N, C-alpha and C positions, 0 to 999 in steps of 0.2 A: 549600415544595417547591422543590428546586433546579431551575433552568431551564438547559437546554443548547441551543445552536445548532450544528448540524452542517452544514457546507458539503460538498456531494457526498454527501448522505445516501443516494442511490440506488445508489452504487457498492459494490464489495466491502467496503471498510473502513467506509464510512459506515453501511451497513446493519447490519453486525455491531455497530458501536458503538451505534447506535440501540436495538437489542435489549437490549444490556447495560445501557444507561442506564435504559431502561424497567423492567427487572428491579430496578434499584436505586431505583426510585420517582421518577425525574426527570420533569419536563415537557419533552418533546423537540420541538424545532422543527428543520426541515430545509430547506436551500436546494437547489433544483434549477433547471437551465436550462429555458427554455421548450421548447427542442428535445428535451429528455429526457422530455417528458410521457408518451410511450408506452413509456418504458424504466424501469418501476417494479417489475419482477418481484422484485427483491431485497427490496423493502419492502411488497409487496402484503399480506402477512399482518399487518402492523402499521399500515397506512394509516389505520385508524380510531383509532389511538392517538397519532399524531404530527400536528403541524401543518406543512404545507408552504408555502414561500414561493418565488416565482420571483425569481431573481437570477442574476448572472453575474460571475465574477471580473474580466472585462474591463469591467464597468460599475460603477464605484465608487459611483455615486448609488444604484443598487439595493441595494448592500450597506449603505450608510449608512442608508437607510430601514429595512431589515430589522432591523439591530442597534439602531437608536434606538427602533423600535416594540416589539421583543420584550424588550429589556433583559435578555439572558441573564446568568447567573452564570459560565457557561463557554462558550467557543467552541472548536470543533475544526475545523480547516481540512483536510478530507479531499478537497478538490477541486483538481485540476490536470490537466495532461497528463502522465501518469506512465509512458509507454512509452518506454524509452530508445532502442530501435531506430527508432521512428517519429519521435522528436525530431530525427533527422538530416534528415528530410523537411520538417519545419515548425519550424525553429529559432527564428525570431522569435516565433512563437506561444508556444513554451516559455519564452523569455526573459521574456515578458510575464506569462502567467497562472501560471507555476510560480515565477517569481522576483519580478518587480516587484509583482504583485498582493498578495503577502504584505506588502510595505511599505505598500500602500494600506490593507489591512485593519488593520494595526497602528496606522496613523495615525488611522483612523476610530475604533478603540477608544480611543485616547488622547484624542480630542476628545470622545467621548460619555461614557466612564466608565472611568477607569484601574483601577478595582477589578475589572473583568471579567478572568477568567483566560483565557489563550489557549494553545492547543496547536497546534504545527506539526510535522507529520511531514516528515522529509527522508530521504535515501537513502544506503545504503552505496556506491552508485555514485559518490558524491563522493570516495571514496578512490581510485577508478580504478586507476591503476598504482601501487599501494601498495608501499612498500619493506619493510614489515613485515607479518607475519601471525601471529596474528590482529590485528585493528584495534580500538582503543578510542577513547575520547573525545578523546584527545590526539594521535591519528595525523593527520599532515598530509594535506590534500586534494590530489588530483591527478586531477581529473575528465577523462573521455575521451569525453563525449557532451554535446550541448546540454542535455538534461534535467538531467544531473548538475551542469553549470555553473550552471543556473538555481537549483538547490537550494542550491548553495554561497552564492549571493546571498541566498536566503531565510534560510538559516542565519545569515548575518552580520547581516541585518536584525533577526532575533529577538534576537540577543545585544546589538545596539546598543540596541534599545528596552527590553530588560530592564535594562541597565546605566545608560543615560542617563536614563530616565524612571521607573525603579524599578517597572516593570510586571511582573505575573506572566505571563511568557512562557516556556513550557517547550517543549523540542524532543526528539523521538524520532528517532534515526538508525536507521531501520528497514532491516534486511536483507530480501531477497526474502521475501514472505509471500503464500501462495497459499490457494486454497479452491475449492470447486465454483462459487463466484460469480465467478471470473475469467472474462473473455471469451476466446474462442479466438484472439485476437490475441497472447496471451501463451503462451510456449512450453509451460508446464506443462499448461495447459488444452487447448492444441492437441494435446499428446501424449495425454492421457487421453481426450479426446473422439474422437480419431482411432482409438485402440486399441479403444474401444467400438464404433465404426462398423465397423472391420475385423472384429471379433468377430461383428457382426450381418450381415456380408456387404454392407455399404453403401459400403465404401471399399476400395481395392486396396492403397494404399501411404501411407506417411507420409514427407514430405520436410521435413528440418530443416536448420539451419545448422551451427554449430560444435558437434559432439558432445562435444568435450573440455573445454568451458568448465565450471569448477567454481563452484558457487553454494551459499550458505548459505540453505536454504529452510526457512521456518517456516509456521505456521498463522495466518491473518489474525485469527481470532477471539481467539486468545491475545494477539496484539499489540495489539488494541484494548482488551483488559482492562488491558494494561500502560499504554496511553495514559491510561486513567482513573486508574490508580494513581499515575502521575507527577503528574497534576493534583491529587491529594489530599495531596501532600507539603506541608510547611510553607513551603518556599521553591522558587521555579522553578529548573529545572536542565536539563541535557542528558544524555541516556542513549543508549547503544548498545543496540539490541534485536535479538537474533538467536538462533540455536540453538547456535552454537559448532561446528557441523559443516558441512563443505562436500562436496558430491557433484556429480559430473559430469552433464551432460545425458544422456550415454549410460547412466549408472546409473539415471537417472529413467526413461528409455525401457525399459531392461531390467526394472526393477521393475514398470512398468505392464503390459508384455506378460506377465511371469511371473504377474501377478495373474489373467490370463485363460487361461493355459496355452498361449499362442502363442509362436512363435519370432520374435523381432524381426529376425533376419537375412533373413527372407523378405519383409519389408515396409518396412524403413527405408532411406532414402537421404539423403545429405548434398549440399546444393547451395550454391554460392557466392552464389546469389541472396539467401540468408538470413544471410550473414555481415555483421557491422557493419564500418564503415570503420576503427574502432579498438576494441580489446578491453581489458578490465580484466585485472589480475592476479587471483590467487585472493583472494577477499574472504570472510573468516570472522570472526565476531563474538567479541569478548572482552566478556562480559556481567557481569564482576565488579562493576562499579559498580552496575548495576541490581539484581543479586542482593543486594548488601549494603544498598542503600537501601530496597528494598521487597519483597525476597524473590522476584524474578523467576526463575522456573524452568519453562521451556517443557516441556510434557508431550508434545506432538505433535511427534515428530521425523520424519525422512525417510520411513521405511517406513510409518508411520501416516498421514502426509500423503498419500502416493500411494494408499494403500488407501481413504481417505476420498473422494478425488476419483474414483478408478476406480469405487467402489461407486455413487456418485451418477450418473455418466454411464452405467453399465450399466443401472441402474434407470430412468433417464430414457428409454432406448431399449428398455426392457423386454427386456433381454438377460440370460441366465443366465451366471454367472461361469464355470462349469465347461464 
């Protein structure tokens, strides 16, 4: 039985990945922080089928102990501080747990067993003010927030360990990927949750930042399937993962309100409070390499994604769509 270790198993991506690996017959181990003990709703349905370990990206001793004890065949690092906006408020934390911690993990794997496969997700935010659109694996990085800068560091560390030590270290450059498991601190879930509350009469308005920002949004579960497929290739590599479509925040808002039959102009406001100090250019994925390597073909596109999230939030509040 193949054994996998997922860091951040209780998050959006980690929980979907755990479900996928269980379906494929894996023995699944997950790492969570002690402070996240009460935050297991994403994995509650599978808690009896996975083995949890307490650890923290800021504590390399805990990670060394977990990896040396479990001896996984595959490690997926789905843990970090992945909110680009919040990273401006806690930059040093991002530099450490999103960037330097990846180097600590890779060094631990190198010391314990170099045959362990390692997967590291990074972000399209690394392209930042890109001069080309769409972006592919050869596009130059120009990050515009601390989170993206830390991911560039992580990306470089992965390539160095792959080349210098011949380790199986694969990287997914993920564009924004969403689901009902997103927290409300992310704009997509903030929108769908707020629209559902407005429909239920529990909220009066929705206040957002830059409505003109264009984003390539995909479905988290499909991206986690792609992560697994990348790890099954004969050789480690780096792949851009996205949908190839970019839609504005306003389009997302309009689609969410249309799903409930409400007029967004009556409820939506824009505030400078939610604008970031620096903005990206339009980021849109060129997935040619992933399509050719393992047939990546995302089925959940923009409208389907909004519908999935709206249906969940309406059901959660026991609100009818019409």
